[in-house]
N, C-alpha and C positions, 0 to 999 in steps of 0.2 A: 382431291377431296380432303384427305387428312392434312395436307399442307395448308389449305385454306383455314381449316379449323384451328390448327396450331398457331397460324399467324393471327387469327382473330383473338384467341386466348391470350397470346403474347401482348397484343396491342391493349386489350382491356386491363391486363395485369400491370402493364407499364403505366397506363393512365392512373390507375388506382394508387400505385406506389408514388408516382410523381405528386399527385394531389396530397397524399399523406405526408410526404417530405415537406411540401410547401406549408401545410397547415401546422404540423407538429415540430418542424425543425427549429430548434432553439438557437443554433449557431449558424448564421448565414454562410460562413466559409465552408463549414462541413456539409451543409445542405447543397451548396453549389458543387462541391466536389463529388457528391453522390449523383447529382443530376447529370454532371458531365460524364461520369463513369457509365451511367445507365444508357445515355444516348451515344456515347463513343464506342462502347463495347456491347454490341447486341448479344442478348442472352446472358453472356458472362457478367455484365454489369448488374443485371437483375439477380443472378445467383449470388454474387458478392454481397449485394444489399440484403438479401434474405438471410445470409449467413452472418454478416457482420454489422449491418446498419440499423436493424430494427430496435426500437426503444421498447423495453419490456417493463417499464415502470408500473404499468397498470396490470401486469400479469397476476393472476390469482395466487400463484405460488410465492411470488415475491411479496405480495401484500400481507402475507401471513405474519411477517415481522411486526407489523403495527398491531396486530391482534395480540401478539405475545406480550408487548409492553404493558397491556392492560392487566395481564396476569402476574406480572412481576412486582415485587415490593418497591414502593417509591421511597426516595430518601426522606428522612425525617427533617424537620425544619432545622434542627441543631446541626445537621450535616451540610447544610447549604451556607457557604460563606457569604458574607456581604461582598457583592461583586463591585468593589470600588478600586481606586488607585489607577495607575497607568493602564493595567491590563483588564480592567473591569469589563469593558465591552467584549474583549476576547473571551473572557470567562462566561459572560452572559450568552454569547453566541454558541459556545460549546455546549452549554447546558440546554439551550433552546433546541438545538439540532440533534444532539446525541443523548440528551437526558441525563448526563452525568455531571454533577457539580465538581469543582476542584476540591480535593480533600487534603487535610494535613496528616501528619503522623505516618508518612510513607518512608520506608527504608529503600534506598536505591543502590544498585551496583551497576556501573557501566562495564559492558563486556565487549571487547574488541577482537574481531577475527574468530575463526572457527574453533581452534584448539581451546582457548580460554572459555569461550561460550559453552561448548559442549561439555567440557569438564564440569562446569558449574551446573548446567542443566541436569546431567546424569547424577550429580551429587544430590540435587533436590529430588529427583525422581526416586532415588534409592531410599529416601526418607519418607516417602508418601505413606500415609496411614489410611486414608479414606478414598480419595479419587485422584485420577490423572486425566486431565482434559487436554487434548493436543490437536491442533489443526494447522495445516501448512498448505501453501500454494504448490510448492514443489516438494514431493516426498519421493526420493530416489533410492533404489536398492543399492546396497553396498555395505561397507563396514559399519557406518552409523545405523543403518536400518537393521542390520543383524543384531547389533548391541541393544537396540530398542526392543526388538522382538524377544530376546532373552530376558531383558529386564521386565517387560510386561508380563511374561509368563510367570516369573518369580513373584511379582507383586500381586497378580491375580490369585495365585495360590495362597497368598497371605490375606486375601479378602479385600484387596484394593480394587475399586471399579475403574476400568480404563475405557475411555471413549475417545474416538479419533475421527476427524474429518479431513479428507484430502480433496483438493480440487480436481475435478474430472479431466481437465485439459492440462493444467500445470503438472499433474502427476500421471500423465497419460502412459508413461513408461512403466508404471508400477504394475507388476505382473499379477495375474489371477492366482498364481501359486502363493505369492507372498500374502495377498489379501486373505486367501483361504487359511493360511497359517495363523494370521491374526485372529480370524473368527474361531478357529479350532481351539486356541488357548483361552478364548473368552473375551477378546476385545470387541466392543461394540464399534463397528466401523462403517462409515457412510461416505460416499463421494458427493461432492457438491456439483450439481448440474452436470452429470457425465454426458459426454457427446454420444448421442444415439440418433439414428435415423428414425424420426417419428416425434415422440413427445418433446424431446429436448434438442431437436435439431436446430431450432432457432435460438438456443441459449449459448451457442458456441462463443459468442463475443462477450459474454458476461461472466466474469470469473471472480472467485474468492481469493484475493491476494493476501489475506491476513496470515500472520504467523503468530500463534498464541499457544502457550503452554500454561496451564494452571494446576498447581498441586495443592490439594486439600483446601482450596479457596483462600490460601494464606500466602502462597508464593506464586508469582506469575512472571512470564517472560514474553517480550515482544520486540520487534525490530525488523531488520532486513534479512536475517539469516534463515535459509531454508534447510531442510534435512537433505544434505548432499555432501558426498565426499570431496566435491570440488573445493570446499572450504578447508580441507585437510591436505589433499594431494594435488590440487590444481586441475586445470582442464587443458587438454592438448590444444595448442595454438593460442591459448588465452592466458594461461598461467593460473596462479592461485587467486581465488576469490577473497576479497577483503570486505568486511562489513562491520556494522555496529549493532549491538543488541543491548537490551536492558532487563535487569531483574528487579522486580518490584515486590515489596511486602507491605501490607497495610490495606486501607480501603480501596486503593487502586487495583489491587489483585481481585477484589470482589467485583469491581466494575469490568475488568477484563473477562472474568468468568461469566458475567452477564452477557457480554458480547458473544462468547462461545455458546451460551445457552440459547441465544437468539438464532445463531446459525444451526445449532443442533435441532431446533424446532423446525427450521426450514428443510433440513435434509431427512429428518426422521419422523416428524409429526409428533414427537414426544416432548412434553413439558417437564423439564427437570425440576426437582424439588426446589422451590424458591428459597434463597438464602436471606435470612433477616440481617438488616444492617446492625453491626455491632456498635457498642458505645465506644467513644473515642478513647476512654481509659483502658480499653482492652487491646489497643495497639501500642506499639513502642513509640514513645514520644519522639517527634522529629519535626523539623522545620520544612521538610520537603513537601511543598504543595503541588499535587499532581492532578491532572485532569485527563481522563480518557476521552478521545474524540474518535468516533467511528462513523464511517459513511459508506453509502452504496448506491447502486443505480435505482433503488426504490425510494430514495429520499427526494423530498420536494426541491432541495437546493444542493448544489455541489459543496458539501460540507468541508472537505479537506482543502479544496481550492480556496474557499472563503477564509479558512483558518490561516493558510499560508499568506494570503492577500493581507489579512489583518496584521500579522506579525511584521510583514515588510513595511506596511504603511505606518506602523507605530514606531519603527526604528528611528532613533535619534542620532546614535553614534555609529553603529555598525550592524550589518546583517551578513553572516557567513553561512553559506549553503553548500552542503555536499550532497550530490545526487547524480546518478548515472544517466538519467533520462530527463534532461531539462528541455522540454518541448512545450513552452508555456503558451497559453492563450493570450489574447490581447490584453485582458485585465492584468494578468501577472507581468506581462512585458511592460506595460505602462507603469505599474507599481515599482518594478525594479529600476527602470530608466529614471523615473521621477526621484526615487530615493538617491540614486547615484548623482544625478545632476544637482540635487539639493545639498550635496555635501556629505551624505551618509557613506561610510566605507562599505561598499558592497563587493563581496568576493564570492566567486564560484569555484568549487573544486570538483572537477569532472574526470572520470577515468579516461586515460588516453586510449585504452583498448576497450571496446564494447562488444557484446556478444551478438549484435545484429548490425550488419554493415549499413543497411539503408537507414536504420534508426540513428546510427552514428552520423550519417550525412545530415540528417534533420537536426540533430543537436548542434552540430557545428555551423549550421546555416544561420544561427542567431548570434554567433560570436562577434562578427564584425560590428553589428549594431550595439551590442553590449559594450564592447571595447571602446567604441566611439563615445559612448556616454560616460566613460570613466570606470566601468565595472572591471575589476581585476579578475582574470580567469587563469586558473592553474590546472595543468594536466597531470594526473597521477600516473606515473609510468610503470609501476610494478603490478603486473597482473590486472585483474578487473576489480575496480572499486565500486561496490554495490550499495554503500551506505546511503540512508535517507535522513540527513541531519539538517536542522536549521537552528542557529543560535544567534541571539541579538542582545546587545547592550548589557551584557553580564547580568541578565535578568530573566529571560525566558528561553526555553529550549524545546525542540520537538524531535523526538525519535520515533520512528515507526516504519510503516510499510509503503506509504504513498509516495510515488514519484511526482515530478512536476510536469505532468502531461495529462491530456484529456482522458486517456484510458483510466488512469487512477482516479480522476475526478468524476468521470461520467459513467464508466462501465465496470469498474472493479469494486468489490467490497474491500475496504481498507480500514486500518486502525492505527492511530498515533497516540503517543503519550506526550502531553504538554507538561513541562516542569517549570514551575515558577520559583526558582531558587538561584541565588547569586553564585554560591560555591559550585553548584553543578554546572551552571553556564560557563563559568571560568574554566572548569575541567574540559568541557567540550571545545571551548575556544582554544585552549592550549593544544589539544590534540589536532584540531583543524590546522593550526599554524605549523605544527610539526610535519603534517602530511604535505602542506604547501611547500615547505622548505626542501623536500626531496623531489618536488614536482617541477615542471617547466612552466614559467609564467609567459603568457602570450603578450606580444607587443603589437599595438594597433598599426603602427607604421609598417612593420614587417608583415603583419597578417594580411593587409590589403593587397600585398604584392604576391599572394599565393597564386599558383598556376590556374589558368582558366578552366582546366579540366576538373580541378578540385571545386571551383565555384559552380561548375555545371552539376557535379554530383550533389553539392549542397542544395542547389535549386530543386533538383529532382526529389531529394529527401524532404524538402519543405513543402513541395506541392502534394506529396503523398502523405504527409503527416496527419491530415484530418482523417485518414482512413486507418491509422494505426490503432 
């Protein structure tokens, strides 16, 4: 009796899910992968889809972000540059999707690796007078977390407000003891979509991958570095984590703070006091034109994917990309191939060691096609290279949190800083070339002779990639 009921429920649920995938599936390859999983793995396929496959873009909690934008101050006309020149369309796209115009008068400092980055961050935090806003995908206990706890306690005692967001899955190891210590000293702290059986069970696959610190709405940080001792002491079996971060002062810091305010509203339901846009003469004069681009699963379009796509398509001379997870969709694959075949110098810098074996297979599965088209690929041998960098034509650069994969484009909340500045682009270009010099460049003729076992692993990784 119960067996018949169970089978009946399972059949109805399967039909409903299959119809939903067919109607709402935006990517045929991903839809097909889920259909195969559902039919090939009875019960298990359904459970995997319920956990990882559902699209939550219409969820009420996520839609709150759009309500918040109506409550925040809008840029004055004087702060919106004339979006012309070579990157006018890119600027227009960023403003249309993320609502932030490119702004001048930003002071920038490029921060490479953990020691330099955290020394600079702690120096800024020590000088906080009004508030500290901090949010991270991975917040791990250790030396850094202990230093932050002590610093927060001191600043709160001096009247500084400290607000913190941590991702419920990325920071899953964060203990209740540490969180209670934060609350005890006065930190307002919230998890982003924590994993719970019940209300948030279906949110497991949608994460906040952003890394943001804002101090007094004047100094901000973003990039690829998380709060983890792996950047200082390394990780067993993988070595030291290498990454790139960016410190910003000026209007871009206000915009990063607005991104934080949006996420704060999602996790707490509280609207922070809106910040009025300052006049340009209140910022330090600078030629650094910066545009903050933020995207998430609640957006109508894959904002960060389209941003990368535009930069690649606009490249005339070169496009250099550093990223640990290059698992592009068809649009980005065609953009990269077209650029390389058309004579653009396309180079990829990828970590030789990656923290996920199957993901590593998937990344490597694209190498043969890229090499055949003339794309140069370099493997960084020292530890784990985690940077997310794109620089093109000594003119435009991108530093942020977004990888070149569907998870970053479709399922994660991400944020990147676009810098339209010649000197800054040249600085990133020089750093890229220095890292390539210590890496190993792949050769197409040699690569196609790799063992069949390696090819098989790459094939498995590529087949599974739509599920990542």
